[in-house]
C-alpha positions in Angstrom: 255.0 196.6 18.3 254.7 196.9 14.5 257.9 197.1 12.6 257.5 199.2 9.4 260.5 197.7 7.6 258.9 194.2 7.8 256.4 195.3 5.2 259.2 196.0 2.7 259.7 193.4 0.1 263.4 192.6 0.1 265.1 191.5 -3.2 267.5 188.6 -3.3 270.9 190.2 -3.0 272.8 188.0 -5.4 270.0 187.9 -7.9 269.5 191.7 -7.8 273.2 192.4 -8.1 273.8 190.0 -11.0 270.8 191.1 -12.9 271.8 194.8 -12.7 275.4 193.9 -13.5 274.6 191.9 -16.6 272.0 194.4 -17.8 274.6 197.2 -17.5 276.9 195.4 -19.9 274.0 194.5 -22.3 273.9 190.7 -21.8 270.8 189.8 -19.8 267.7 190.5 -21.9 264.9 188.9 -19.9 262.4 191.1 -18.2 262.9 191.6 -14.6 259.6 189.9 -13.8 260.8 186.7 -15.5 263.3 186.0 -12.7 262.1 183.0 -10.6 260.5 183.7 -7.2 261.2 187.3 -7.3 258.3 189.1 -5.7 260.3 192.4 -5.4 261.1 192.4 -9.1 257.5 191.8 -10.0 256.4 194.6 -7.8 258.9 197.0 -9.2 258.2 196.1 -12.8 254.5 196.6 -12.4 254.9 200.0 -10.8 257.7 201.1 -13.1 257.1 200.8 -16.8 260.7 201.7 -17.4 261.7 198.2 -16.3 260.4 196.7 -19.5 263.4 195.8 -21.6 263.8 196.0 -25.3 265.7 194.0 -27.8 268.6 196.3 -28.2 272.1 195.4 -27.1 272.8 198.6 -25.3 270.9 200.5 -22.7 272.9 200.8 -19.5 270.0 202.8 -17.9 267.1 200.6 -19.1 266.9 198.8 -15.7 267.0 201.3 -12.9 265.0 204.4 -13.6 266.6 206.8 -11.1 269.1 207.0 -8.3 266.5 207.0 -5.5 265.0 203.8 -6.8 268.5 202.2 -7.0 269.1 203.0 -3.4 265.8 201.5 -2.4 266.9 198.2 -4.0 270.2 198.0 -2.1 270.5 195.1 0.4 271.5 194.5 3.1 272.2 198.2 3.4 268.6 199.2 3.3 267.6 196.5 5.8 270.4 197.3 8.3 269.6 201.0 7.9 265.9 200.3 8.8 266.9 198.3 11.9 269.4 201.1 12.9 266.6 203.7 12.5 264.3 201.6 14.7 267.0 201.3 17.4 267.5 205.0 17.4 263.8 205.5 17.9 263.8 203.1 20.8 266.8 204.9 22.3 265.0 208.2 22.1 262.0 206.7 23.7 264.2 205.3 26.4 265.7 208.6 27.3 262.3 210.3 27.3 260.4 207.6 29.2 263.4 206.5 31.4 262.5 202.8 31.5 264.7 200.5 33.5 267.9 199.1 32.1 266.5 195.5 31.8 263.5 196.6 29.8 265.7 198.4 27.3 268.0 195.4 26.9 265.0 193.2 26.3 263.9 195.5 23.5 267.3 195.3 21.9 267.4 191.5 22.2 263.9 191.4 20.6 265.1 193.4 17.7 268.2 191.3 17.3 266.2 188.1 17.4 263.7 189.5 14.9 266.6 190.5 12.6 268.0 187.0 12.7 264.6 185.5 12.0 264.2 187.7 9.0 267.4 186.5 7.5 266.1 182.9 7.7 262.8 183.7 6.0 262.4 181.9 2.6 262.1 185.1 0.6 265.4 186.3 2.0 267.4 183.1 1.7 269.7 182.9 -1.2 268.1 181.2 -4.2 271.5 180.1 -5.5 271.3 176.9 -3.3 268.9 174.0 -3.9 267.7 172.0 -0.9 266.1 168.6 -0.6 262.6 167.8 0.7 263.7 168.1 4.4 265.0 171.6 3.6 268.2 171.0 5.5 270.5 168.4 4.2 273.1 168.7 1.4 272.3 172.0 -0.3 273.7 172.2 -3.8 274.4 175.1 -6.2 271.8 176.0 -8.7 272.9 176.1 -12.3 273.8 179.7 -13.5 271.2 181.6 -15.4 271.7 182.2 -19.1 273.4 185.5 -20.0 271.1 185.8 -23.0 267.4 185.6 -23.1 265.9 182.2 -23.9 262.7 181.7 -25.8 259.6 182.0 -23.7 255.8 182.1 -24.2 255.6 185.1 -22.0 256.8 187.4 -24.7 257.1 187.4 -28.5 260.0 185.8 -30.4 263.3 187.6 -30.6 263.1 189.6 -33.8 266.0 189.0 -36.3 268.6 191.7 -36.4 269.7 193.0 -39.9 272.6 195.1 -41.1 271.6 198.7 -41.0 271.9 199.0 -44.8 269.2 196.4 -45.5 265.6 197.5 -46.0 263.0 195.0 -44.6 259.3 195.0 -45.2 257.0 194.7 -42.2 254.9 191.8 -43.6 255.4 188.4 -41.9 256.1 185.6 -44.4 255.0 182.1 -43.4 254.7 178.9 -45.4 253.0 175.7 -44.6 254.7 172.3 -44.7 253.2 169.9 -47.2 254.2 166.6 -48.8 253.0 166.1 -52.4 250.9 162.9 -52.7 252.6 161.8 -55.9 256.3 161.7 -56.8 257.6 164.9 -58.4 259.7 163.7 -61.4 262.7 165.4 -62.9 262.2 167.5 -66.0 263.1 165.6 -69.1 265.0 167.9 -71.6 263.6 167.7 -75.1 266.6 169.3 -76.8 264.6 172.2 -78.3 264.4 174.4 -75.2 264.6 178.1 -76.1 267.8 180.0 -75.2 266.6 183.6 -74.7 269.1 186.4 -75.6 269.9 188.6 -72.7 268.9 192.2 -73.5 269.1 193.9 -70.1 268.0 197.4 -69.2 268.7 198.9 -72.6 265.8 197.2 -74.3 263.8 196.3 -71.2 262.1 198.1 -68.3 263.3 197.8 -64.7 260.3 196.8 -62.6 262.2 196.1 -59.3 265.6 197.0 -58.0 267.2 197.1 -54.6 268.8 200.5 -53.9 270.8 200.1 -50.7 272.7 196.8 -50.9 276.1 196.4 -49.3 278.6 195.2 -52.0 282.3 194.4 -52.3 284.4 197.1 -50.8 282.1 197.8 -47.9 281.9 195.8 -44.7 279.5 195.1 -41.8 279.4 197.8 -39.1 276.2 197.5 -37.0 272.7 196.0 -37.0 269.2 196.6 -35.7 265.9 194.9 -35.5 264.1 195.8 -38.8 267.2 196.8 -40.6 267.4 200.2 -42.2 265.7 203.1 -40.3 263.1 205.2 -42.0 260.2 204.7 -44.3 260.4 201.6 -46.4 260.0 202.6 -50.1 257.8 200.7 -52.5 260.3 199.3 -55.1 257.8 197.6 -57.3 256.3 199.6 -60.1 252.9 201.3 -59.7 250.1 199.6 -61.6 248.3 201.9 -64.1 245.0 200.1 -63.7 243.3 196.7 -63.4 244.3 195.8 -66.9 248.0 196.4 -66.1 249.5 192.8 -65.9 253.0 193.8 -64.8 254.3 191.5 -62.1 255.1 193.0 -58.7 258.3 191.6 -57.2 259.5 191.6 -53.6 262.5 190.0 -51.8 263.1 192.3 -48.8 262.0 189.7 -46.3 263.8 187.0 -44.2 266.0 184.8 -46.4 264.8 186.6 -49.6 267.2 187.2 -52.5 266.5 189.1 -55.7 268.4 192.1 -56.7 266.7 193.3 -59.9 263.9 192.4 -62.3 263.7 193.7 -65.9 260.6 193.3 -68.0 261.8 192.5 -71.5 258.4 191.3 -72.9 254.8 191.2 -71.9 255.3 188.0 -69.9 259.1 187.7 -69.9 261.4 188.9 -67.2 265.2 188.9 -66.6 266.2 188.5 -63.0 269.5 189.4 -61.3 270.3 187.8 -58.0 272.0 189.7 -55.2 275.5 188.5 -54.3 276.4 187.6 -50.7 276.5 190.8 -48.7 279.9 192.5 -48.7 281.2 190.3 -51.6 280.8 190.1 -55.4 280.4 186.3 -55.4 278.0 183.4 -54.6 274.8 183.9 -56.7 273.0 180.6 -56.3 270.2 181.0 -53.7 267.0 182.8 -54.9 263.7 183.3 -53.0 261.3 186.1 -54.0 257.6 186.9 -54.3 255.5 187.9 -57.3 252.0 189.4 -57.2 249.4 190.4 -59.8 249.6 187.1 -61.7 247.5 186.0 -64.7 246.2 182.4 -64.9 246.2 181.6 -68.6 249.5 183.3 -69.5 252.8 181.5 -70.0 255.5 183.4 -68.2 259.3 183.1 -68.7 261.8 183.9 -66.0 265.6 184.0 -66.7 268.2 184.4 -64.0 271.2 186.0 -65.7 274.1 186.1 -63.2 274.6 182.6 -61.8 278.3 181.7 -61.3 278.6 177.9 -61.3 279.3 176.3 -64.7 277.6 173.1 -63.6 274.1 172.7 -62.0 271.5 170.1 -61.3 269.2 172.2 -63.5 271.0 170.6 -66.4 269.8 167.1 -65.4 266.2 167.8 -64.7 265.9 169.8 -61.4 262.9 172.1 -61.3 262.5 175.4 -59.3 260.0 175.5 -56.4 256.6 177.4 -56.6 254.3 178.3 -53.7 250.8 179.7 -54.2 249.2 181.6 -51.4 245.7 180.8 -52.7 246.5 177.1 -52.9 247.9 177.2 -49.3 244.8 179.0 -48.0 242.1 177.0 -49.9 243.6 173.6 -50.6 246.4 173.3 -48.0 249.0 172.8 -50.7 252.5 174.1 -50.0 255.8 174.2 -52.0 255.8 172.1 -55.2 258.1 171.6 -58.2 257.0 173.5 -61.3 258.5 174.6 -64.6 258.9 173.8 -68.3 261.5 174.5 -71.0 264.2 174.5 -68.3 267.6 175.4 -69.6 270.9 176.2 -67.9 273.5 177.8 -70.2 276.3 180.3 -70.4 275.5 183.9 -70.6 276.4 185.5 -74.0 277.3 188.8 -72.4 281.1 188.7 -71.7 282.4 191.7 -69.9 285.9 190.4 -69.7 285.5 189.3 -66.0 284.2 186.0 -64.6 281.6 184.3 -66.9 278.0 184.2 -65.9 275.4 181.4 -66.5 271.7 181.6 -67.0 268.7 179.6 -65.8 265.5 180.0 -67.8 262.1 178.4 -67.3 258.5 178.9 -68.2 255.5 178.6 -65.9 251.7 179.1 -65.7 250.3 180.4 -62.5 247.3 178.6 -61.0 245.2 181.7 -60.2 244.6 185.3 -61.3 245.7 188.0 -58.8 247.6 185.4 -56.8 250.6 185.9 -54.5 253.3 183.4 -55.4 256.8 182.6 -54.3 259.8 181.1 -56.2 262.7 179.5 -54.4 265.9 177.5 -55.2 265.0 175.1 -52.4 262.5 174.8 -49.5 263.2 177.8 -47.3 263.8 177.4 -43.6 264.3 180.7 -41.8 265.7 181.8 -38.5 262.2 182.6 -37.3 261.2 179.0 -38.3 263.9 177.7 -36.1 262.9 179.9 -33.1 259.3 178.8 -33.4 260.4 175.2 -33.3 262.7 175.7 -30.3 259.9 177.6 -28.6 257.7 174.6 -28.9 260.4 172.3 -27.4 261.1 174.7 -24.5 257.5 174.8 -23.6 256.9 171.1 -23.9 256.9 169.8 -20.3 258.3 166.4 -21.3 260.9 167.3 -23.9 262.3 170.1 -21.8 263.3 167.6 -19.2 266.0 166.0 -21.4 266.6 168.9 -23.9 268.4 171.9 -22.5 268.3 175.0 -24.6 271.3 177.2 -24.3 273.0 180.1 -26.0 276.3 179.4 -27.6 277.1 183.0 -28.5 275.9 185.9 -30.4 276.5 186.4 -34.2 278.1 189.5 -35.7 274.7 191.1 -36.0 273.7 190.1 -32.5 271.4 187.1 -33.3 271.5 184.2 -30.9 273.3 181.0 -31.9 271.5 178.2 -30.1 273.0 175.1 -28.6 270.9 172.1 -27.6 272.1 169.5 -25.1 270.0 166.3 -25.4 270.4 163.4 -23.0 268.4 161.5 -20.4 269.2 162.2 -16.7 271.7 159.8 -15.3 271.3 157.8 -12.1 274.9 158.2 -10.9 277.9 160.5 -11.8 279.7 157.4 -13.1 276.9 156.7 -15.5 276.9 160.3 -16.7 280.7 160.3 -17.2 280.5 157.1 -19.3 278.3 158.6 -21.9 279.9 159.3 -25.3 279.0 162.5 -27.2 277.6 163.1 -30.6 277.9 166.6 -32.2 275.6 167.7 -35.0 275.4 171.1 -36.8 273.7 172.7 -39.7 273.4 175.9 -41.8 277.0 177.0 -41.7 276.2 177.8 -45.4 273.0 179.8 -45.2 271.7 179.0 -48.7 271.8 175.2 -48.0 268.4 174.9 -46.3 268.6 171.1 -46.9 270.6 170.9 -43.7 267.9 172.5 -41.6 265.3 170.0 -42.8 267.5 167.1 -42.1 268.2 168.6 -38.7 264.5 169.0 -38.0 263.9 165.3 -38.8 266.7 164.4 -36.4 265.3 166.5 -33.6 261.8 165.3 -34.2 262.9 161.7 -33.7 265.5 162.2 -30.9 262.9 164.2 -28.8 260.1 161.7 -29.3 259.0 159.0 -27.0 260.2 156.2 -29.3 262.1 153.4 -27.5 265.0 153.8 -29.9 265.1 157.6 -29.1 265.0 156.9 -25.4 267.9 154.4 -25.8 270.0 156.9 -27.7 269.4 159.5 -25.0 270.4 157.0 -22.4 273.8 156.2 -24.0 274.7 159.5 -25.7 275.0 163.2 -24.9 273.9 165.1 -28.1 275.3 168.6 -28.7 273.2 170.1 -31.5 273.8 173.4 -33.3 270.8 173.8 -35.6 271.9 177.1 -37.2 275.5 178.2 -37.2 275.2 181.2 -39.5 271.9 182.9 -38.5 273.0 186.3 -40.0 273.5 184.7 -43.5 270.2 182.9 -43.3 268.4 186.1 -42.3 269.8 188.3 -45.1 269.5 185.6 -47.8 273.2 184.8 -48.4 274.1 181.6 -50.2 277.5 180.8 -48.6 279.0 183.6 -46.4 278.5 185.3 -43.1 278.4 189.1 -42.6 282.2 188.9 -42.5 282.1 188.3 -46.2 283.8 184.9 -45.8 282.8 181.2 -45.9 282.7 180.1 -42.3 283.4 176.5 -43.2 287.0 177.5 -44.1 287.7 179.2 -40.8 287.4 176.5 -38.1 291.0 177.1 -37.2 290.5 180.8 -36.8 291.7 182.8 -33.8 289.6 185.8 -34.8 286.8 185.4 -32.2 285.3 188.8 -33.0 285.1 188.2 -36.7 283.9 184.6 -36.7 282.2 184.1 -33.3 279.9 181.2 -34.3 282.8 179.1 -35.5 285.2 180.1 -32.7 282.8 179.2 -30.0 281.8 176.0 -31.7 285.4 174.7 -31.9 286.1 175.6 -28.3 282.9 174.0 -27.1 283.9 170.8 -28.8 287.4 171.1 -27.4 286.0 171.3 -23.9 283.7 168.4 -24.7 286.7 166.2 -25.8 288.3 166.9 -22.4 285.2 165.6 -20.6 284.3 162.5 -22.7 284.9 160.7 -26.0 283.1 162.3 -29.0 282.0 159.3 -31.1 280.7 161.3 -34.2 280.7 164.8 -35.6 278.5 165.6 -38.6 277.8 168.9 -40.3 274.7 169.0 -42.5 275.1 170.7 -45.9 273.5 170.9 -49.4 275.0 170.0 -52.8 274.2 171.8 -56.0 275.8 169.5 -58.5 275.2 165.9 -57.4 272.0 164.0 -56.7 271.3 161.8 -53.7 272.8 162.1 -50.2 276.4 161.2 -49.3 279.1 161.9 -46.8 282.6 163.3 -46.9 284.9 161.9 -44.3 288.6 161.6 -43.5 290.9 158.7 -44.2 292.4 157.3 -41.0 296.1 156.8 -41.0 296.1 154.5 -38.0 296.3 150.9 -39.2 294.4 149.7 -36.1 291.3 151.6 -37.3 291.8 151.0 -41.0 288.5 151.7 -42.9 286.6 152.2 -39.7 285.6 155.8 -40.8 283.7 154.2 -43.7 281.6 151.9 -41.7 279.0 154.5 -40.6 278.4 155.8 -44.2 278.0 152.2 -45.5 275.5 151.4 -42.7 273.6 154.6 -43.6 273.4 153.6 -47.3 271.9 150.3 -46.2 269.3 152.0 -44.0 268.3 154.5 -46.7 269.1 152.7 -50.0 266.8 154.9 -52.1 268.3 158.2 -50.8 271.9 157.7 -49.7 274.7 156.8 -52.1 277.8 155.2 -50.6 279.6 155.3 -54.0 279.3 159.2 -54.0 281.1 159.4 -50.6 284.7 160.6 -50.5 287.3 160.4 -47.7 290.2 162.3 -49.2 291.6 165.2 -47.1 292.6 168.0 -49.5 294.8 170.9 -48.5 292.1 173.4 -49.5 289.7 171.8 -47.0 292.0 172.0 -44.0 289.8 174.8 -42.5 286.5 172.9 -42.7 284.7 171.6 -39.7 285.1 168.0 -40.9 288.9 168.1 -41.1 289.5 170.3 -38.0 287.4 168.0 -35.8 289.1 165.0 -37.3 292.5 166.5 -36.4 291.2 167.3 -32.9 290.7 163.5 -32.4 287.2 162.7 -33.7 287.7 159.6 -35.9 284.2 159.7 -37.4 284.0 163.3 -38.6 281.7 163.9 -41.6 280.0 166.4 -43.8 276.6 165.2 -44.9 275.7 166.5 -48.4 272.0 166.4 -49.3 271.2 167.3 -52.9 269.1 170.2 -54.0 267.6 167.9 -56.6 266.5 164.3 -55.8 267.4 160.6 -56.0 268.7 158.4 -58.7 268.4 155.3 -56.6 265.8 152.5 -56.1 262.2 153.3 -55.8 262.8 157.1 -55.8 264.8 157.1 -59.0 264.5 160.4 -61.0 262.3 162.1 -58.4 262.8 165.2 -56.4 263.5 165.2 -52.7 260.5 166.5 -50.6 260.6 167.9 -47.1 259.6 164.5 -45.8 262.5 162.8 -47.6 265.0 165.2 -46.0 263.4 164.8 -42.5 263.6 161.0 -42.9 267.3 161.3 -43.4 267.5 162.8 -39.9 265.7 159.7 -38.6 268.1 157.4 -40.5 271.1 159.1 -38.8 269.6 158.0 -35.5 268.9 154.5 -36.7 272.4 154.1 -38.0 273.9 155.3 -34.8 272.2 152.4 -33.0 273.6 149.9 -35.5 277.0 151.5 -35.3 277.1 151.2 -31.5 275.4 147.8 -31.2 277.2 145.6 -28.6 276.8 142.8 -31.1 279.5 143.6 -33.5 278.2 141.4 -36.3 277.0 144.3 -38.5 280.2 146.2 -37.9 282.3 143.2 -38.9 280.3 142.5 -42.0 280.6 146.1 -43.1 284.4 146.0 -42.7 284.6 142.9 -44.8 282.5 144.5 -47.5 284.5 147.6 -47.4 287.7 145.7 -48.0 286.2 143.9 -51.0 284.9 147.2 -52.4 288.3 148.7 -52.0 290.0 145.8 -53.7 287.7 146.2 -56.7 288.3 150.0 -56.8 292.1 149.4 -56.9 291.8 146.8 -59.7 289.7 149.4 -61.6 292.3 152.1 -61.2 295.1 149.9 -62.3 293.1 148.7 -65.3 292.4 152.3 -66.4 296.2 152.8 -66.3 296.7 149.7 -68.4 298.6 147.8 -65.6 298.0 144.5 -64.0 298.8 144.0 -60.3 298.7 141.2 -57.8 296.8 142.4 -54.8 297.0 139.2 -52.7 299.5 140.5 -50.2 300.4 144.2 -50.4 297.2 145.8 -51.6 296.2 147.1 -48.1 299.4 149.2 -48.0 298.2 151.4 -51.0 297.3 154.9 -49.9 293.6 155.4 -50.0 294.0 159.0 -51.0 295.8 157.9 -54.2 292.7 156.0 -55.5 290.1 158.7 -54.7 289.2 161.8 -56.6 289.0 165.2 -55.0 285.8 166.5 -53.4 285.7 169.3 -55.9 282.5 171.2 -56.5 282.6 174.1 -54.1 284.1 177.5 -54.7 284.6 178.2 -51.0 288.2 178.9 -51.4 287.2 182.1 -53.1 285.8 183.3 -49.8 288.8 182.3 -47.7 291.1 184.8 -46.0 290.7 187.7 -43.7 287.3 189.1 -42.9 286.3 191.9 -45.3 286.9 194.8 -42.9 290.4 193.5 -42.1 291.1 192.7 -45.7 290.2 196.3 -46.7 292.6 197.7 -44.0 295.4 195.4 -45.3 294.8 196.6 -48.9 294.8 200.2 -47.9 298.1 199.8 -46.0 299.6 198.0 -49.0 298.6 200.7 -51.4 299.9 203.4 -49.1 303.2 201.6 -48.9 303.4 201.2 -52.7 302.6 204.7 -53.5 304.3 206.4 -50.6 306.7 209.0 -52.0 310.3 208.8 -50.9 311.4 211.9 -49.1 314.0 213.8 -51.1 317.2 214.5 -49.3 317.8 218.2 -48.8 320.7 219.6 -50.8 323.9 220.4 -48.8 326.2 223.3 -49.3 329.8 222.7 -50.3 330.9 223.7 -46.8 328.6 221.1 -45.3 329.8 218.4 -47.7 333.4 219.2 -46.9 332.8 219.1 -43.1 331.0 215.8 -43.4 333.8 214.3 -45.5 336.5 215.4 -43.1 334.6 214.0 -40.2 334.2 210.6 -41.8 337.8 210.6 -42.9 339.0 211.4 -39.4 336.8 208.7 -37.9 338.2 206.2 -40.4 341.8 207.0 -39.7 341.2 206.8 -35.9 339.6 203.4 -36.4 342.6 202.1 -38.3 345.0 203.5 -35.7 343.2 201.7 -33.0 343.3 198.4 -34.9 347.0 198.8 -35.5 347.8 199.5 -31.9 345.6 196.5 -30.8 347.5 194.2 -33.2 350.8 195.5 -31.9 349.9 194.8 -28.3 348.8 191.3 -29.4 352.2 190.6 -31.0 354.1 191.8 -27.9 352.2 189.3 -25.8 353.1 186.4 -28.1 357.0 186.5 -28.7 356.8 183.0 -30.1 355.6 184.5 -33.4 358.8 186.6 -33.9 361.8 185.8 -36.0 364.8 188.1 -36.1 365.9 189.5 -39.4 368.5 192.2 -40.2 367.0 193.1 -43.5 364.3 195.7 -43.6 362.8 194.0 -46.6 360.8 190.9 -46.8 362.4 187.4 -46.6 361.0 184.9 -49.1 360.2 181.6 -47.5 358.7 178.3 -48.6 356.5 176.2 -46.4 356.9 172.5 -46.7 353.2 172.0 -46.1 351.3 173.1 -49.2 348.2 173.8 -47.2 349.9 176.5 -45.1 350.7 180.0 -46.2 353.3 182.3 -44.7 352.2 185.9 -44.0 355.0 188.4 -43.5 354.6 191.7 -41.7 357.3 194.3 -42.4 357.7 197.4 -40.2 359.9 200.3 -41.4 362.5 201.7 -39.0 360.7 205.0 -38.8 357.6 203.5 -37.2 356.5 204.2 -33.6 356.8 200.7 -32.5 359.5 199.7 -30.0 362.8 198.4 -31.5 361.9 194.9 -30.5 358.9 195.1 -32.8 361.0 196.2 -35.9 361.4 192.7 -36.9 360.2 190.4 -39.5 357.2 188.6 -38.3 356.0 185.3 -39.8 352.5 184.3 -38.9 351.2 180.9 -39.9 347.5 180.7 -40.8 345.7 177.7 -42.0 343.4 177.6 -45.0 339.9 176.3 -44.4 338.0 173.9 -46.8 337.0 176.7 -49.1 340.5 177.8 -49.7 340.0 180.9 -47.5 342.4 182.1 -44.8 341.4 182.3 -41.1 343.4 185.3 -39.7 344.0 186.2 -36.1 343.3 188.9 -35.2 340.3 189.2 -37.6 340.5 193.0 -38.0 343.7 192.9 -40.0 343.4 193.2 -43.8 345.3 190.7 -45.9 346.5 191.3 -49.4 346.6 188.1 -51.3 349.1 187.7 -54.1 347.1 186.9 -57.3 347.8 184.0 -59.6 349.6 184.7 -62.8 347.2 186.5 -65.2 344.7 187.2 -62.5 343.7 190.5 -60.8 344.3 190.8 -57.1 341.6 189.8 -54.7 340.9 190.1 -51.0 340.6 186.7 -49.4 337.0 185.4 -49.3 335.8 188.1 -51.7 334.4 187.5 -55.2 335.5 191.0 -56.4 338.9 192.3 -57.4 340.7 194.7 -55.1 339.4 198.2 -55.7 341.2 201.5 -55.8 339.7 202.3 -52.4 341.3 199.1 -51.0 344.7 200.0 -52.4 344.3 203.5 -51.1 343.6 202.0 -47.6 346.9 200.2 -47.7 348.8 203.2 -49.1 347.5 205.3 -46.2 349.7 203.3 -43.9 352.8 202.3 -45.8 354.4 201.0 -42.6 352.2 198.0 -42.6 352.3 195.6 -45.5 350.9 192.1 -45.6 352.1 189.5 -48.1 351.0 186.0 -48.7 353.3 183.2 -50.1 352.0 180.2 -51.9 
C-alpha cells in the first residue's frame, strides 16, 4: 500500500518553531534556506518568494505567507493528522469489505510500526543532538544558532544602517592598501607660512553644504539602510562648461565628514567640518572627495572650525591624499601630501568656544581626477565586514576563530565578537587557559585602532608557530569595532547617543549604550570562568607622536610595578615605534568611566589603553617619519610577540624588566625632587612614595565634554527642569469675611481642645505619682533653693477654682535635670515651661533661640490656672 503522507517533507519541529519565533521578534535574519540540513525549508523557499528576508529589523509576517501555509508546516500535528486520516480510510474499508478481525489488527499494527519507523528517520530526528560515528553513543547538544545573521558568501554583505536624517550617495567607495616605498617625512615649517584670513560666505561662494544634518538639540530616533528616504539631491555646484574649474565636493558616504565648502578664490576653499551627530563638539576627523581637478594649479584648503588648541599639524604632520587615477594606473594608495601647513587660532571670535584653523596647499597629480582627503587612513565598517567574511570562509581559520554577534548598536548594526583559540584536548586543558581581551574603535575617528587590530588578527590567525602557541595557551576575545554607528556616519568621538562611549563603561543604560553594556558584561562573565591576563583598548592620539600605553598603578605591594612590565617589553620589541617614557599609569577621577579603569577595578591587573599617533615616530630609524598602514599593522604583531615574552615560563626577562623599572623610577623621583629644589635620600623609603604623585595627568582628551546622560534623556531632563523653574504658582482664591471667620473659629477651637487634652493628661500623670506632691497652705508659690546648682525647681500652682480634685490643689515641685547644653528635659514633654530670664535679658522658652512672643504669652494667659516657674 502506498502511504501518501510519506511523500511529504517534514520539517524539523524545534528548528521550525525557533526559526519562526525568532523571526517574529525580528532577531533571526538568515534566509530560511540557510538553515543546515533543512530540505523542507529549501523546498518552501524555492516555491515561495515571500520567504526571502530583507535587512529590516521588523517584519513579523515576512516568514509565513498565509495561514494555510503555516498550518502545513505544523508538526507533529500534520503528521498525526495524516495517520489519523489513513486509519479512518482503513476503518471505512473494513466496514465495507468486512475483513476478519485479525486482518484489520494487522493493518493497524503495520501503520503503527510505520509511524515509529518514520520518527527514527534521519530527516525527522532532532538536529539539536550531535552523535558520534557509531550514531548511538553519547549524543551531545549542538551549540545554539546565532540570533543575528552572520556573514556568508551566499548573500551580499549586511548594508550599514544610517540615521534616517542622513543622506547617503549610492556609489561604493573603496581604497587599495599601499605602503610607500620611501619614508614619508614630516613637514618642516619654514616660518613664513601664510595665515589666510577667514572671509566666510559673505565674500565667498558656497559650493557644497549638507542640508539635513542632526545637530545639538535633536537626538537619534530610528535608522534604515541607505539613510534618508527619497531622491538624493546633488549638493555640488553645476559646472557651467568644460572650462569651469570649480571643485566638486562630496562627503555623503561611509565615514565621510565635510559640512560645507566655500570658494573664496579661484583655487582657494574654506572648509567646515560636521560636528559629531546630535552634538556641537568634536570636529577633528575629516574625509571627503573632490572632483574636476587641475594638474598645474596650486590649491589651498583651510579647515576653519577645529576645536583642539594643540595638534600634530604644528609639528609636521601632513594630511592624506588619495588619487583614483594613481590607484587605477600605478597601484598607489594613500600618501602624505601638502605644503605651507599651518595650524592657528581662528580670528573670528563669536564669544563662544574658540576655533582653530588648518591650512595647506597642494597640487593634484592629474587633470579631471577624483581625489580624497583624510585626517588618517580610513577603515570603514564595510572594510571590517569584508575582512571578517574572508575569515569566516577560510576553512582553516574558521576552525579556531568563532565569529559571533555581541549585540546590535543603536542603529541596528552588528557589533562583532571573535573568540580565537585552538581546540583543547581535555576539559581541564580548556579551563586552564587564560583570557586576553582586545577592542578597538570605541572612538570612531581613531582609525589607527582598526589598523593595529588588523595587524593583530593577521598574525594570530596565521599558521606561524608563535601564533599557534598563543592560541594553545590563551582564549582571545576580540571586539574589532565597538562603535560601528559612529564609524559609519563619520563621527570623531561619539556614538549616536551623542556621548563618548569610553566614559560610560559603568553605565546601567543598556538601551542607550548597548555596545559598552554588553562588552562589560561579557568580560564580567569571562572573569567568572577564567583569569583575564590582559585587557587592551586600541586608540589614536592627536597630540603626541609614537605609540604608548596608559595603564593603572597597582596598590598591592605584592605586584608593585608589575603593570609596567608589559609596556616596557613592548618598547624593547618595537623600539622605533613605541615610547615607554610617554606611558602613564595615573588613574584620574575624570577617567573612572573608561574601559581601562573599569576593567582594572573589576580585577584585571594589566589593563591598558594603547594610543597610536595620527602622526609618526620620533624614535630610532623611523625618526621624523609618518606612520604607514604597515607600521600600524606591525604594532599588532608586536603585541603578540610581547605576550609570549610576558608569559615565558623562564622569568628572566620579567625579572630584568622589574629591576630596570625600579631604577627608572628611582631616577624619576630624584628628578622630581631636584625640580623642587630638595635633596632626599632614597636608600630605604623611596619605594613607599606614591607613584601617582610623580606622574603627570593623561590630559589631552576632551571626552569629559561628552559625559553624562544620552542626548535624548538629557533633553527630557532639561525640559522638566525648565518647566519646574517657570511653572507659575497657583494663586489662592480670595475668601469672604464669613469664610475667614469660620476658619479662624475652627482653628481656635481645635487649639483649645488640644490644650485641654494636654492638661487633663498631665493631671492624670500627677495623680499616679504622689511622690511628686508637697503640701502647702498658701495658694501662691513658695520660693525654694536647690542645693545642687545643676538642678532647677519647677513649681506648678493651681487656683482653688480649678476643676481638679482637692488633693490636686497643692503646690507641686518637680525636679528636672539640665542636659549638657543647659536645656531642661521635662516630663511630660507636652507641657510648656516658662523660664525666668536673667537680669537685663528678655524671656525665652527653653531650647529656643528666640524671645517669648506675644502669642506665647497669650497661650499662657488663656489658661491662668496653670503657671510654670523656674528657679535658678
